[in-house]
KOLVEX-722656 format. One record per atom (N, C-alpha, C): residue number from 0; residue in one letter; atom name; x, z negated, y negated. Coordinates in steps of 0.1 Angstrom, whole numbers, plus 2048, in hexadecimal, padded with zeros to 3 digits. Last residue first. Example, Ala and Ser with C-alpha at 12.3 -4.5 7.8 and 13.67 -1.06 7.14 Angstrom:
% KOLVEX-722656
[1,"S","N",[880,7B9,816]],
[1,"S","CA",[889,7B9,80B]],
[1,"S","C",[881,7B1,800]],
[0,"A","N",[884,7B2,839]],
[0,"A","CA",[87B,7B2,82D]],
[0,"A","C",[884,7B2,821]],
% end
This chain:
% KOLVEX-722656
[148,"G","N",[515,62B,6B1]],
[148,"G","CA",[510,635,6BA]],
[148,"G","C",[506,63E,6B3]],
[147,"T","N",[51A,617,69F]],
[147,"T","CA",[525,61B,6A9]],
[147,"T","C",[521,626,6B2]],
[146,"R","N",[515,60D,67E]],
[146,"R","CA",[510,615,689]],
[146,"R","C",[51D,619,692]],
[145,"R","N",[51A,5ED,672]],
[145,"R","CA",[520,5FB,672]],
[145,"R","C",[51B,602,67F]],
[144,"L","N",[511,5D5,65E]],
[144,"L","CA",[50D,5DB,66B]],
[144,"L","C",[511,5E9,66A]],
[143,"R","N",[51F,5B9,64E]],
[143,"R","CA",[51E,5C8,64F]],
[143,"R","C",[51B,5CC,65D]],
[142,"V","N",[512,59C,641]],
[142,"V","CA",[517,5A2,64D]],
[142,"V","C",[515,5B2,64B]],
[141,"V","N",[51A,581,62D]],
[141,"V","CA",[514,58E,62D]],
[141,"V","C",[51A,595,639]],
[140,"P","N",[514,55D,62D]],
[140,"P","CA",[51B,569,631]],
[140,"P","C",[513,576,630]],
[139,"I","N",[516,544,615]],
[139,"I","CA",[50D,54D,61D]],
[139,"I","C",[514,55A,620]],
[138,"E","N",[528,528,617]],
[138,"E","CA",[529,536,613]],
[138,"E","C",[520,53F,61B]],
[137,"R","N",[518,50A,611]],
[137,"R","CA",[51C,513,61B]],
[137,"R","C",[51D,521,614]],
[136,"A","N",[50B,4FB,5FE]],
[136,"A","CA",[51A,4FB,5FD]],
[136,"A","C",[520,505,607]],
[135,"T","N",[4EE,508,5EF]],
[135,"T","CA",[4F5,503,5FB]],
[135,"T","C",[504,504,5F8]],
[134,"G","N",[4E1,514,5D9]],
[134,"G","CA",[4DB,507,5DF]],
[134,"G","C",[4E3,502,5EB]],
[133,"E","N",[4ED,52C,5D3]],
[133,"E","CA",[4EE,521,5CA]],
[133,"E","C",[4EA,513,5D0]],
[132,"Q","N",[4E3,53B,5E9]],
[132,"Q","CA",[4F1,538,5E8]],
[132,"Q","C",[4F4,52C,5DF]],
[131,"Y","N",[4C7,53C,5E2]],
[131,"Y","CA",[4CC,536,5EF]],
[131,"Y","C",[4DA,532,5EE]],
[130,"Q","N",[4C8,549,5CA]],
[130,"Q","CA",[4C3,53B,5CA]],
[130,"Q","C",[4C8,535,5D7]],
[129,"A","N",[4D1,562,5D3]],
[129,"A","CA",[4D9,55B,5C9]],
[129,"A","C",[4D5,54C,5C9]],
[128,"Y","N",[4BB,56A,5E4]],
[128,"Y","CA",[4C9,568,5EA]],
[128,"Y","C",[4D2,560,5E0]],
[127,"R","N",[4A5,56F,5D5]],
[127,"R","CA",[4A6,562,5DA]],
[127,"R","C",[4B4,55F,5E0]],
[126,"P","N",[4A6,58B,5CE]],
[126,"P","CA",[4AB,581,5C5]],
[126,"P","C",[4AD,573,5CA]],
[125,"F","N",[4AD,5A5,5DF]],
[125,"F","CA",[4A6,599,5E2]],
[125,"F","C",[4AB,58E,5DA]],
[124,"L","N",[4BA,5BA,5D1]],
[124,"L","CA",[4B1,5BD,5DC]],
[124,"L","C",[4A8,5B1,5DF]],
[123,"D","N",[4CC,5AC,5C1]],
[123,"D","CA",[4C2,5B4,5BB]],
[123,"D","C",[4B6,5B8,5C5]],
[122,"V","N",[4DB,5A0,5D5]],
[122,"V","CA",[4D3,597,5CD]],
[122,"V","C",[4C8,5A0,5C5]],
[121,"L","N",[4E8,5B7,5DE]],
[121,"L","CA",[4DF,5B0,5E7]],
[121,"L","C",[4D6,5A6,5E0]],
[120,"G","N",[4F6,5BE,5C7]],
[120,"G","CA",[4EC,5C7,5CC]],
[120,"G","C",[4E3,5C0,5D6]],
[119,"P","N",[508,5A7,5C5]],
[119,"P","CA",[4FE,5AA,5BB]],
[119,"P","C",[4F3,5B4,5BF]],
[118,"W","N",[517,5AA,5DF]],
[118,"W","CA",[50E,59F,5DC]],
[118,"W","C",[504,5A2,5D1]],
[117,"V","N",[52C,5BD,5E1]],
[117,"V","CA",[51E,5C1,5E5]],
[117,"V","C",[513,5B6,5E1]],
[116,"R","N",[543,5B0,5D7]],
[116,"R","CA",[540,5BD,5D3]],
[116,"R","C",[531,5C1,5D6]],
[115,"E","N",[543,597,5E5]],
[115,"E","CA",[543,597,5D6]],
[115,"E","C",[53E,5A5,5D1]],
[114,"K","N",[548,5A0,5FF]],
[114,"K","CA",[53B,59A,5FB]],
[114,"K","C",[539,59B,5EC]],
[113,"E","N",[562,5A9,5FD]],
[113,"E","CA",[558,5B3,600]],
[113,"E","C",[54A,5AD,5FC]],
[112,"R","N",[56F,590,5F8]],
[112,"R","CA",[570,59B,5EE]],
[112,"R","C",[565,5A6,5F0]],
[111,"A","N",[569,582,60F]],
[111,"A","CA",[564,57D,602]],
[111,"A","C",[564,588,5F7]],
[110,"S","N",[55F,59A,629]],
[110,"S","CA",[569,591,622]],
[110,"S","C",[563,58C,615]],
[109,"L","N",[542,59B,63E]],
[109,"L","CA",[54A,5A0,632]],
[109,"L","C",[554,595,62D]],
[108,"T","N",[542,59B,661]],
[108,"T","CA",[53F,593,654]],
[108,"T","C",[548,599,649]],
[107,"S","N",[534,5B5,674]],
[107,"S","CA",[540,5AE,66F]],
[107,"S","C",[53C,5A7,662]],
[106,"A","N",[525,5C5,691]],
[106,"A","CA",[524,5BC,685]],
[106,"A","C",[531,5B6,681]],
[105,"E","N",[51E,5E6,69A]],
[105,"E","CA",[527,5DB,69B]],
[105,"E","C",[526,5D2,68F]],
[104,"A","N",[502,5F6,6AC]],
[104,"A","CA",[50B,5F3,6A0]],
[104,"A","C",[514,5E7,6A3]],
[103,"P","N",[4EC,60E,6BA]],
[103,"P","CA",[4F6,603,6BB]],
[103,"P","C",[4FE,602,6AF]],
[102,"F","N",[4CA,616,6AF]],
[102,"F","CA",[4D8,61A,6B2]],
[102,"F","C",[4E1,60D,6B3]],
[101,"R","N",[4AC,626,6A7]],
[101,"R","CA",[4B2,61A,6AE]],
[101,"R","C",[4C0,61F,6B2]],
[100,"E","N",[495,62F,68D]],
[100,"E","CA",[4A1,631,694]],
[100,"E","C",[4A7,624,69B]],
[99,"T","N",[47F,62A,67D]],
[99,"T","CA",[47D,630,68A]],
[99,"T","C",[489,632,692]],
[98,"G","N",[48D,60E,66E]],
[98,"G","CA",[482,617,66D]],
[98,"G","C",[480,61D,67C]],
[97,"V","N",[4A6,605,681]],
[97,"V","CA",[4A3,607,672]],
[97,"V","C",[499,612,671]],
[96,"R","N",[4B0,5F0,699]],
[96,"R","CA",[4A5,5FA,696]],
[96,"R","C",[4A3,5F9,687]],
[95,"L","N",[4D0,5EB,6A8]],
[95,"L","CA",[4C7,5EA,69D]],
[95,"L","C",[4BB,5F4,69E]],
[94,"E","N",[4E3,5D6,6BC]],
[94,"E","CA",[4DB,5E2,6BB]],
[94,"E","C",[4D1,5E0,6B0]],
[93,"V","N",[506,5CB,6BD]],
[93,"V","CA",[4F7,5C9,6BB]],
[93,"V","C",[4F0,5D6,6BC]],
[92,"A","N",[523,5B9,6C1]],
[92,"A","CA",[51C,5C5,6C5]],
[92,"A","C",[50D,5C2,6C4]],
[91,"P","N",[52F,5A0,6BB]],
[91,"P","CA",[52B,5A9,6B0]],
[91,"P","C",[524,5B6,6B4]],
[90,"N","N",[52D,582,6C7]],
[90,"N","CA",[52B,58F,6CD]],
[90,"N","C",[526,599,6C2]],
[89,"E","N",[533,56C,6B6]],
[89,"E","CA",[538,56C,6C4]],
[89,"E","C",[537,57A,6CA]],
[88,"L","N",[527,573,69E]],
[88,"L","CA",[535,570,69E]],
[88,"L","C",[53B,570,6AC]],
[87,"L","N",[50D,576,6A6]],
[87,"L","CA",[515,583,6A3]],
[87,"L","C",[524,580,6A2]],
[86,"N","N",[505,55C,6AA]],
[86,"N","CA",[506,564,6B5]],
[86,"N","C",[50E,571,6B2]],
[85,"L","N",[505,553,68F]],
[85,"L","CA",[50F,54D,699]],
[85,"L","C",[510,555,6A5]],
[84,"Y","N",[4F0,563,686]],
[84,"Y","CA",[4FD,565,681]],
[84,"Y","C",[508,55F,68B]],
[83,"W","N",[4DA,559,694]],
[83,"W","CA",[4DE,566,696]],
[83,"W","C",[4EC,569,692]],
[82,"L","N",[4D8,53F,688]],
[82,"L","CA",[4DD,540,696]],
[82,"L","C",[4E1,54F,699]],
[81,"P","N",[4E4,53C,667]],
[81,"P","CA",[4DA,53F,670]],
[81,"P","C",[4E0,542,67E]],
[80,"H","N",[4F8,51F,65D]],
[80,"H","CA",[4F7,52D,65F]],
[80,"H","C",[4EB,530,668]],
[79,"S","N",[4EC,504,648]],
[79,"S","CA",[4F1,509,655]],
[79,"S","C",[4EF,519,656]],
[78,"D","N",[4DE,4FD,631]],
[78,"D","CA",[4ED,4FA,632]],
[78,"D","C",[4F3,4FE,63F]],
[77,"S","N",[4C8,518,627]],
[77,"S","CA",[4CB,50C,62F]],
[77,"S","C",[4DB,50A,62E]],
[76,"G","N",[4BF,52F,61B]],
[76,"G","CA",[4C6,525,612]],
[76,"G","C",[4CA,519,61A]],
[75,"G","N",[4B3,53E,62F]],
[75,"G","CA",[4AA,538,625]],
[75,"G","C",[4B1,52D,61C]],
[74,"N","N",[4C9,549,63B]],
[74,"N","CA",[4C1,53E,642]],
[74,"N","C",[4B9,536,638]],
[73,"S","N",[4DB,55D,634]],
[73,"S","CA",[4D7,553,62A]],
[73,"S","C",[4D0,547,631]],
[72,"G","N",[4ED,572,63B]],
[72,"G","CA",[4EA,567,644]],
[72,"G","C",[4E6,55B,63B]],
[71,"V","N",[4E2,593,636]],
[71,"V","CA",[4E7,587,630]],
[71,"V","C",[4E3,57B,638]],
[70,"I","N",[4EE,5B4,63E]],
[70,"I","CA",[4E4,5A9,63F]],
[70,"I","C",[4EB,59C,63A]],
[69,"L","N",[4F2,5D6,638]],
[69,"L","CA",[4F7,5C9,634]],
[69,"L","C",[4EB,5BF,636]],
[68,"Y","N",[4FC,5F4,647]],
[68,"Y","CA",[4F1,5EB,644]],
[68,"Y","C",[4F8,5DD,641]],
[67,"D","N",[50E,612,63D]],
[67,"D","CA",[50D,605,644]],
[67,"D","C",[501,5FD,63F]],
[66,"D","N",[513,628,62E]],
[66,"D","CA",[50B,62A,63A]],
[66,"D","C",[508,61D,642]],
[65,"G","N",[513,615,610]],
[65,"G","CA",[516,622,616]],
[65,"G","C",[50D,624,622]],
[64,"D","N",[503,5FB,617]],
[64,"D","CA",[510,5FD,611]],
[64,"D","C",[515,60A,617]],
[63,"R","N",[4E3,5EC,612]],
[63,"R","CA",[4EC,5F7,617]],
[63,"R","C",[4F9,5F7,610]],
[62,"G","N",[4D0,5D0,61F]],
[62,"G","CA",[4D5,5D9,614]],
[62,"G","C",[4DE,5E4,61A]],
[61,"Y","N",[4B4,5C2,630]],
[61,"Y","CA",[4C1,5C8,630]],
[61,"Y","C",[4C3,5CF,623]],
[60,"M","N",[4A4,5A7,642]],
[60,"M","CA",[4A5,5B0,636]],
[60,"M","C",[4B3,5B6,636]],
[59,"L","N",[49E,5A6,665]],
[59,"L","CA",[4A6,5A2,659]],
[59,"L","C",[4A5,5AC,64E]],
[58,"V","N",[491,599,682]],
[58,"V","CA",[48E,5A2,677]],
[58,"V","C",[496,59D,66B]],
[57,"T","N",[49F,596,6A3]],
[57,"T","CA",[49A,591,697]],
[57,"T","C",[498,59C,68D]],
[56,"R","N",[4A4,591,6C6]],
[56,"R","CA",[4A0,59A,6BB]],
[56,"R","C",[49B,592,6AF]],
[55,"R","N",[4BB,58D,6E1]],
[55,"R","CA",[4B1,588,6D7]],
[55,"R","C",[4AF,592,6CC]],
[54,"V","N",[4C5,58C,702]],
[54,"V","CA",[4C4,594,6F6]],
[54,"V","C",[4B8,58F,6ED]],
[53,"T","N",[4D8,570,70E]],
[53,"T","CA",[4CB,577,70C]],
[53,"T","C",[4CB,580,700]],
[52,"G","N",[4EE,560,710]],
[52,"G","CA",[4EF,56E,714]],
[52,"G","C",[4E3,576,713]],
[51,"S","N",[4EE,546,708]],
[51,"S","CA",[4E4,54A,712]],
[51,"S","C",[4E7,557,718]],
[50,"R","N",[502,544,6F4]],
[50,"R","CA",[501,53A,6FF]],
[50,"R","C",[4F9,53F,70B]],
[49,"R","N",[4FE,559,6E3]],
[49,"R","CA",[50C,555,6E6]],
[49,"R","C",[50C,54C,6F2]],
[48,"G","N",[4E7,574,6E7]],
[48,"G","CA",[4E9,565,6E5]],
[48,"G","C",[4F7,561,6EB]],
[47,"V","N",[4EB,593,6D9]],
[47,"V","CA",[4EC,58B,6E5]],
[47,"V","C",[4EF,57D,6E2]],
[46,"Y","N",[4D2,5A5,6C6]],
[46,"Y","CA",[4E0,5A0,6C8]],
[46,"Y","C",[4E0,597,6D4]],
[45,"D","N",[4C1,5BB,6B1]],
[45,"D","CA",[4C2,5B6,6BF]],
[45,"D","C",[4D1,5B2,6C1]],
[44,"L","N",[4B0,5BC,694]],
[44,"L","CA",[4BD,5BA,699]],
[44,"L","C",[4BC,5B4,6A7]],
[43,"L","N",[49E,5D2,681]],
[43,"L","CA",[49D,5C9,68C]],
[43,"L","C",[4AC,5C8,691]],
[42,"L","N",[49B,5D0,65C]],
[42,"L","CA",[4A0,5D7,669]],
[42,"L","C",[49E,5CD,674]],
[41,"C","N",[48A,5D6,63D]],
[41,"C","CA",[48F,5CE,648]],
[41,"C","C",[493,5D6,654]],
[40,"P","N",[489,5D8,619]],
[40,"P","CA",[48A,5DF,627]],
[40,"P","C",[490,5D5,631]],
[39,"V","N",[472,5C4,606]],
[39,"V","CA",[481,5C7,60A]],
[39,"V","C",[481,5CE,618]],
[38,"G","N",[459,5BB,601]],
[38,"G","CA",[45D,5C8,5FB]],
[38,"G","C",[46C,5CC,5FE]],
[37,"L","N",[456,5A6,612]],
[37,"L","CA",[456,5A4,604]],
[37,"L","C",[45C,5AF,5FC]],
[36,"Q","N",[463,5BB,62A]],
[36,"Q","CA",[45F,5AD,628]],
[36,"Q","C",[461,5AA,619]],
[35,"T","N",[45E,5D8,63E]],
[35,"T","CA",[462,5D1,632]],
[35,"T","C",[45D,5C3,632]],
[34,"T","N",[454,5E2,656]],
[34,"T","CA",[462,5E6,652]],
[34,"T","C",[467,5E0,645]],
[33,"G","N",[43C,5E3,662]],
[33,"G","CA",[443,5D6,662]],
[33,"G","C",[452,5D8,65D]],
[32,"K","N",[43C,604,671]],
[32,"K","CA",[435,5F8,66A]],
[32,"K","C",[43E,5EC,66B]],
[31,"T","N",[44D,615,67D]],
[31,"T","CA",[445,61B,672]],
[31,"T","C",[43D,610,66B]],
[30,"G","N",[45A,60F,695]],
[30,"G","CA",[461,60E,688]],
[30,"G","C",[45A,614,67C]],
[29,"G","N",[449,610,6A9]],
[29,"G","CA",[454,61A,6AA]],
[29,"G","C",[45C,61A,69C]],
[28,"S","N",[437,5FC,6AA]],
[28,"S","CA",[433,608,6A2]],
[28,"S","C",[43E,613,6A2]],
[27,"S","N",[444,5E9,6B9]],
[27,"S","CA",[439,5F0,6BF]],
[27,"S","C",[434,5FC,6B7]],
[26,"E","N",[458,5E0,6A6]],
[26,"E","CA",[45C,5E7,6B2]],
[26,"E","C",[450,5EF,6B8]],
[25,"Y","N",[448,5D5,691]],
[25,"Y","CA",[452,5DF,68E]],
[25,"Y","C",[456,5E7,69A]],
[24,"L","N",[438,5C3,69F]],
[24,"L","CA",[432,5CE,698]],
[24,"L","C",[43C,5D9,696]],
[23,"E","N",[44C,5B1,6A9]],
[23,"E","CA",[444,5B8,6B2]],
[23,"E","C",[43D,5C4,6AC]],
[22,"A","N",[457,5A8,690]],
[22,"A","CA",[460,5B0,69A]],
[22,"A","C",[457,5B7,6A4]],
[21,"Q","N",[441,59B,686]],
[21,"Q","CA",[446,5A7,67F]],
[21,"Q","C",[44F,5AF,688]],
[20,"K","N",[43F,586,699]],
[20,"K","CA",[434,590,697]],
[20,"K","C",[438,59C,690]],
[19,"A","N",[458,579,696]],
[19,"A","CA",[454,57F,6A3]],
[19,"A","C",[449,58A,6A1]],
[18,"V","N",[455,570,67B]],
[18,"V","CA",[45F,579,67F]],
[18,"V","C",[45C,581,68C]],
[17,"W","N",[43F,55E,67E]],
[17,"W","CA",[43E,56A,676]],
[17,"W","C",[448,575,678]],
[16,"G","N",[44B,54B,691]],
[16,"G","CA",[43F,553,693]],
[16,"G","C",[43D,55F,68B]],
[15,"S","N",[46B,547,69C]],
[15,"S","CA",[463,546,690]],
[15,"S","C",[457,550,691]],
[14,"P","N",[47A,54D,6B1]],
[14,"P","CA",[470,543,6B3]],
[14,"P","C",[467,541,6A7]],
[13,"S","N",[47E,571,6B6]],
[13,"S","CA",[480,565,6AE]],
[13,"S","C",[476,55A,6B1]],
[12,"L","N",[47C,57D,6D8]],
[12,"L","CA",[479,57E,6CA]],
[12,"L","C",[47C,570,6C3]],
[11,"R","N",[491,58B,6EF]],
[11,"R","CA",[48A,57F,6EC]],
[11,"R","C",[489,57F,6DD]],
[10,"P","N",[48E,5AD,6FA]],
[10,"P","CA",[495,5A3,6F3]],
[10,"P","C",[48C,597,6F0]],
[9,"A","N",[482,5B4,71B]],
[9,"A","CA",[480,5B6,70D]],
[9,"A","C",[488,5AA,706]],
[8,"A","N",[498,5BC,736]],
[8,"A","CA",[48E,5B4,730]],
[8,"A","C",[48E,5B6,721]],
[7,"G","N",[4AA,5CA,746]],
[7,"G","CA",[4A3,5D1,73C]],
[7,"G","C",[497,5C9,736]],
[6,"G","N",[4BA,5B9,756]],
[6,"G","CA",[4AE,5BF,75B]],
[6,"G","C",[4A5,5C6,752]],
[5,"D","N",[4C7,5A9,73A]],
[5,"D","CA",[4C7,5A9,748]],
[5,"D","C",[4B9,5AF,74D]],
[4,"S","N",[4CE,5BE,71E]],
[4,"S","CA",[4C8,5B3,724]],
[4,"S","C",[4C7,5B4,733]],
[3,"E","N",[4E9,5C8,709]],
[3,"E","CA",[4E1,5CA,715]],
[3,"E","C",[4DB,5BD,71A]],
[2,"V","N",[4F9,5D7,6F0]],
[2,"V","CA",[4F0,5CC,6F2]],
[2,"V","C",[4E7,5CF,6FE]],
[1,"A","N",[519,5E4,6FA]],
[1,"A","CA",[50B,5E6,6F6]],
[1,"A","C",[504,5D9,6F8]],
[0,"M","N",[53A,5E7,6ED]],
[0,"M","CA",[531,5E0,6F7]],
[0,"M","C",[522,5E0,6F1]],
% end
């Protein structure tokens, strides 16, 4: 299932101002600007809202596991999951922009064993992830994004 918006409307951007600005720059440049945050590579994630059915877009840091992309539902170490993660649980069909390339993908949450294997590399990429996990009782999820097209 592809991520489709009604009438071809542009995806709704994050309510967070800096995220929306980065997403606009990333998309308007065709993926040549706004592709990093704090020195970490970022992708654009388009997903469908579980209640509204609206296509939404956010910018997320990512790591790699082979050909797959890994994103972390850290929510800045909050005790609640980020809304984009809750939406992916409901509808795992997404569209990504990674640099100049745009393609469909399928999202799945890593098992505890898989997370244990990739977590050190993600913490190397962005050390705050370790602090976020230590600061919350919530198990911070890692999501695999696997290209489907």
